[in-house]
N, C-alpha and C positions, 0 to 999 in steps of 0.2 A: 252723523251726529253722535255725541257721546251716549253711552248706554250703561246700565248697571254692570259693575265689574264681575261679580260672582257668577251670574248666569253666562256672561261672555266667556269667562275662563272655563266654565263647565262644558260649553259647546266645543272647546278645543280637545277635551279629554278623549272622545271616541277616535278622533283623527290621530292623536298621539299613540293610541293603543292599537291601531289598525296595522297588523304586520304586512298586509298586502297593499295598503294605500299610502302609508307614510313614506315620504322620500327623505325629508330632513326637517328638523325643527331646531330653532335656536331661541334660548331665553337669555336676556342680557339686561344690563342696566339695573337700576333700583328705583323704587317708588320714593316719592318725596317723604323725607323724614324717616326712611327705613334703611336698613343695612342688609346686605346679602352675603352669604359665605363664598360665593364664586362670582367672578366678573362676567362669566359666560358659560352656558351649558348647551351642548349639542346632543340631539337624539336622532337615531336612525336605525332601521332594521339591518341586521347583518346575518349572513348565513354561516354558521359554524358547524363543526363536525357533530356537535350535540343537537343541532337543529337551529331554527331561526330564533334570534334573540333581539331584544331592544338594547342597543348600545347607548350608554349615557356617558358622555365625556364632559367633565366639569373642570374648568380652567380657573385656578386662583392666580395670584400674582407671580407664582414661581413655577408651577408645573401643571400638567394635565392629569386628572384622576379618571380612570376608565373602569366601568363595570358593564357586564353583559347580563341583563336581567331576562330570565325566562318569561315568555308571555304567559299571562295568568296572574295570580296574586302577587308575584314578585315584581313584575313590570307595573302592575296597577299601583303598588305601594310607591315605587320610584316616581311614577308620574304624579301621583297625588301629593307627594312631598314637594315636588317642583312647583306644582300649581299653587301650593300653599305658601311658597317662598315669595317674598314681595319683589319679584322682578318687575322692571318697568316696561319690558318689551317682549313680545313673543312673535316669532315668524314661523309659520307652519306650512311647509310645502308638501303637497300630496300629488298623487297621480291625477287628481281631478281639478286642482287649482291651488292657489296660495292665499293664506289668511295672515294678515299682519294686525297685531293688537298692541296698542300703546296705551299705557295708563296715564291719564291726564293729572295735572296738579290737584284737581279736585277729587281724585281717586276713582274716576269713571273710566270706562273703556272706550277708546276710539278705534274702531275696527274697519279695516280696509280689505276687501276681497277682490281677487283678480282671477280670471279664468286660465291664467298661464299655468299649465300642468307640467310636470317633470316626470322623468323615468326613474325607477328605483335602481340603485346600485348596491347590491347585497354583498359584494365581496368584502371580506374582512380586511385583507391587506390590499387595498386598491391604490391605483395611481392617483396622484393629486389631480382633481378635476380642473379643467380650464375655467378660469374666472370669466373670460370673454371668448366667444366663439371666433376662431381665426377666419372663418368664412363670413363673418359680419362685414357688410359692405364698407363700413368706414375704414377698415384696415387697408382696403385697396385704394380708397380715395386718398389717404394720407401717405401712401407709398410703402407700407409695411408688407402687404400681401400682393400676390399676383392676381390677374383677373379671374382665375379659377379658384381663388380662395385659399391658396397655400402661402405660408409665410416665406418670404424671400430668404434664401440662405444668408445673404449679407445682412439681413435684419433680424436674424434669430435671437441674437443677444439682446438687442433693443426690445424686441417683443417680450422676452422673458423678464427683463428689468422692469418694464412698465407693468406687466401682469403681477409680478411679485410686490411691486410698490403698492399697487391697489389692494392686493391681498392683505398687506400690512395696515392699510387704512380701514378695512372692513370691521375689525373688532372695536374700533373707537368711534365709529360713526354715530352710535347712539348718544354720545356725549353732545352731539350737535342736534340731531334730528328730534330728540325728545323736548328740546327747549324752545323750538322755534315755531311760530305760527305764520311763517313766510318762507320763501325759497331760501335754500342754503347758499350762502355766498362763498364760492371757492375761488381762490387766486393761485395760479401757477406762476411762480416768480422765476424768471430765467427760462422761459418755456421753449426757446429754440424753435424746432420744427413742430412742436406741440403734439408729439405722439402721446405723451402722458395726458395733456390737456383734453384731447379728443377722447381718449380711452376713459378718463375719469368721468367725463360728461355722459358717455354711453353707459358706463357701469352704474352711475348714481341714478340716472333717469330710468333706464330700462330694467336693471336687475335689482335695484333697491327702491324703485318707485318714489324717488325723492324729487320734488321740484328744485331746480338748481339754476343759479345765475353764476356763470363762470367767466373769469377774466384771465387771459394769458398775457404776461408781461415779458418783453424782450427788447434789448437795446437796438436791434437791427430792424431797419425799415423793411427790408426784403422779407423778414420773418413775419412782420405784421401784415404785409400785403398778401403774402402766400396763405397764411393761416386764415385771414379774413375771407379770402376767396373760397377756401376749402369748407369753412363753416357755412357759407352761403350755398355751396354745391350740395352739402348734406342736409340743408334745410334747418340748420341749427342756429342761424345768425340771430334769431330773436332771443336766444338765451345764453349766447356766449359772444364775447368780443375780445379783441386783441389790442393791446396798448403798446406804443413805441416809447421806450424810456428805460432808464436805469432802475434796477431793483429798489434802490434807495429813494428815488424821486418820482417814479412814474405816478401819474394822477389816478390813483385808486383810493376810494374812500375808506374801505375796510373789508374785513373778511371774517368768516366763521371758520373756514378751513384754509390753511396755507400749505402749498406743496412746493418743494424745491428739489429737483432731481439733478444732481451733479452740477450745481452752480459753482463755478470755479473759484478756488482760493477763498478770499474774503467775501465773495458774493454770497456764499452760504451765511456768513455772519450778517450781511445786510438783510437777507431774507428773514433770518431769525429775529433780528432787531425790529424789523417792520411788523412781524407777526406779534411780537411781545407788545409793541405800542398799540396795535389794533386790539389787543386782548383776544386774539383768535382762540377759539375753543379747542381746535385741533391743529397741530403742526407736525408735518412729516418732512424731514430734510435728509437727503443722502449726500453728504459732503463729497467734494472732489479733492483737489490738491490742497495742501496745508502750508503754504510758504511763509505765512506771517510769523507763526511761532518758531518755525525752523530758523528763520533769520535771527530772531531774538536769542535763541539758544546758542547760535554761533558767536554772538557778541559778548558772552560772559561764560565763566567757568561753571561747571555743574556743581551743585552743593554737595557737601559731605563726601560720602563714599561712592557717589553716583557718577563719577567721571567716566567709568567704563561704559555707561549707557550712551554717552555722546562722543566718545573718542573717535569712533569710526563713522564715516559719513552715512553709510546705509543704516546703521543702528540709530544714529541721531535723527535721521529722516523719519524712520518708523516710530520712534519714540515721540517725536513731535506730532505725528498724526494722532497717536493715542492721547497725548496730553491736550491737544487742541479740542478733541471731541469730548474729553472728560470735563474740560472747563466750560464748553458750550452747554453740556448737560447740567452742570452745576448752576450756571447762570439762569437757565430755564427753570430749575427748581427754585432758585432764589426769587424768581419772578412770578411764582405762583403756579407752576406746572408740575404735574406728575410725569416723569420722564422714563423712557426705556431706551437703551442703546442695544440694537439687535443687528444680526446679519440678515439682510432681507433677500439676498439672492446668492447662489453659490459663486465662488470666486472665478470659475471658468467663464462666467458671463460678464463679469467686470471685477477688476481688483478693488474698485471703490464700492464695496458692498456693505458698508456700515450705514445704518439708518437711525436717526434720532426721531423717536415718536413721542410726542408730548400732548397731554390733555390738560387744559386749564382747570384748576381747582380753586384758585384764588387764595390758597392757604398761605399765610405769612411764613417767611423763612424762620427756621429755628436758629438759636444762637450757635448751636453746634455746627450747622451747615455753613453759616456765615464765617465762623472761625476756621473751618476746614478749607474753604475757598481762599480766604485771606492768607493762610499759611502756605498753601500750595503755590499761589502766585508769588508770594514773597520769597519762598525757598528757591524757586527756579528763576526769579527775576524777570517774569514775563507779565505782560498786560495784554490779554487777548483782545482781538479786534472787536468782538461782540461787546465787551465791557466798554471799550472806548466809544463805540457807536451809541451806547446807552448812557454814556457819561457817568459810568460807575467806577469807583475805586475800591480796592480791598477794604478800605475803612468806611465805605459808604453806608449810610443808614437808610437810604432811599430805595430800598429794594421793592 
């Protein structure tokens, strides 16, 4: 039940300043009616040549700012400044357990404690930790790992893609979790063998302690039947289901989080269009091939001095990829989303490693953005599939 905020935050302070007990802490989000200088701050102890320090990494919209504070007055000042900043969420992992604190709309603290402890990792330059344990039973059940808990050589790339996709989801989860008093509705559009679907469920429920209702959508009956059986085998059938149908028309009522990993060609556009219509709070889409805009570029001459970009087939193809995703990102922004376009996994694991990450803000589009989108589509003579699905034109006022 909710409790007064100030004493709840004060109880976090000793754990944050414990060099032998703190594993990792994350502050994120913002309280209602407040603003914060960073979207996320992480704290952890690190062992340096000068001794143990409290490392504070603050992420703004452009970069990470790192400082290593000596334990004592310097670390105390750093922690006190952060506790005084109106973050909406704190997660503090220690060697004794985990505490999650969420600030409610009324300015009270909703605190959840679990006994799940973690081990300290004090190396300054450390390997990126696994988001999910490869020995977790579900990896074997879905066919990624061997019975002894090792990722199959033929599935290494898929394992890495799924893990990094979920890692990209982690920073924006608070956009959903803070606003809901019910389970988070997650929909994986074009789920295929549902490696991402099962991994997302495991990550959200076990590692983020979130109640989740998850739906996987795929056009193939075999996929639905296989995935439904695996969910039952894992004992997860009560919280996840699989639907047979197209991304565009499958009977799903709505979603808070929409995932689409390598939905082919315009299937990505169908996933984005459905997410926009649902007003999903978070959208993560890793596009696959981009034939729609490529075809349109072949049908007309490039504008102005840009013929060199499309004269050669390989360059035209790569330019079409960039143009397609730029237009998708623009339409998401015009539709009230904050959008990032990032590389979510190294290219050796998949050449299709671009990720569109969008969080709904509901902000109306600016005249400048509308004009930029209209000019770009007019200059190149293209009408992206996503715009057609949403029945939008460059001159549309119904964004």
